[in-house]
C-alpha positions as CSV (number, residue, x, y, z in Angstrom):
1,M,101.8,19.7,-19.7
2,G,103.8,20.7,-16.6
3,I,106.5,18.9,-14.8
4,I,103.9,17.0,-12.6
5,G,102.0,15.9,-15.6
6,R,105.1,14.7,-17.4
7,T,106.3,13.0,-14.3
8,A,102.8,11.3,-13.8
9,Y,102.8,10.3,-17.5
10,L,106.3,8.8,-17.3
11,I,105.4,6.8,-14.1
12,I,102.2,5.5,-15.8
13,R,104.1,4.5,-19.0
14,A,106.8,2.8,-16.9
15,F,104.2,0.9,-15.0
16,E,102.5,-0.2,-18.3
17,L,105.9,-1.5,-19.5
18,V,106.4,-3.5,-16.3
19,M,102.8,-4.9,-16.8
20,V,103.7,-5.9,-20.4
21,V,106.9,-7.6,-19.1
22,R,104.8,-9.5,-16.5
23,A,102.4,-10.7,-19.2
24,I,105.3,-11.9,-21.4
25,M,107.0,-13.6,-18.5
26,S,103.8,-15.4,-17.4
27,W,103.7,-17.0,-21.0
28,I,107.4,-17.7,-21.4
29,M,108.6,-18.6,-17.9
30,P,105.8,-19.1,-15.4
31,G,106.8,-19.8,-11.9
32,D,110.3,-18.5,-12.5
33,G,111.9,-17.5,-9.2
34,S,114.6,-15.2,-10.4
35,R,115.1,-11.8,-8.8
36,F,113.9,-10.0,-11.9
37,S,110.6,-11.8,-11.9
38,Q,110.2,-11.3,-8.2
39,F,110.7,-7.6,-8.8
40,V,108.2,-7.5,-11.7
41,Y,105.6,-9.3,-9.7
42,G,106.4,-7.3,-6.5
43,V,105.8,-4.0,-8.3
44,T,102.7,-5.1,-10.1
45,E,100.9,-7.3,-7.7
46,P,100.0,-4.6,-5.1
47,V,98.0,-2.9,-8.0
48,I,96.5,-6.0,-9.5
49,A,95.6,-7.8,-6.3
50,P,92.9,-5.4,-5.1
51,V,91.2,-5.4,-8.5
52,R,91.3,-9.2,-8.6
53,K,89.7,-9.3,-5.2
54,L,86.9,-6.9,-6.4
55,L,86.3,-8.9,-9.6
56,F,86.2,-12.2,-7.8
57,R,83.0,-11.0,-6.2
58,F,81.3,-11.7,-9.5
59,D,80.6,-15.4,-10.5
60,F,81.6,-14.9,-14.1
61,C,85.1,-13.6,-13.1
62,R,85.7,-16.5,-10.7
63,R,84.9,-19.0,-13.5
64,C,86.8,-17.2,-16.2
65,P,90.0,-19.0,-17.3
66,I,91.9,-15.8,-17.7
67,D,92.9,-13.1,-15.2
68,L,90.7,-10.2,-16.1
69,S,92.2,-8.1,-13.3
70,F,95.3,-7.6,-15.4
71,L,93.2,-6.4,-18.3
72,V,91.2,-4.1,-16.1
73,V,94.2,-2.5,-14.6
74,F,95.9,-2.0,-17.9
75,I,92.6,-0.3,-19.3
76,L,92.6,1.9,-16.2
77,L,96.2,2.9,-16.8
78,E,95.3,3.8,-20.3
79,I,92.5,6.0,-19.1
80,A,94.7,7.6,-16.5
81,E,97.4,8.3,-19.1
82,G,94.8,10.0,-21.4
83,L,93.6,12.1,-18.4
84,V,97.1,13.2,-17.7
85,R,97.8,14.1,-21.3
86,Y,94.5,16.0,-21.5
87,L,95.2,18.0,-18.3
């Protein structure tokens, strides 16, 4: 894996870590207005929001009690990470 591949891998892993932090924060301290939570949501929301918008076109996703967009983004990140490692 070259320097570009390593960099892409590290960026994906870092973003996954921020996603995990966001998930934990949503359980422990929802609605917290701290700078840290604003940073975490500010970094992850631009990626999650388009997926959420796409999923909300389906009736099942609108009625689902959990946010499936987070899960879809996380799965896509895992796939991207696998592709980067493969190439």
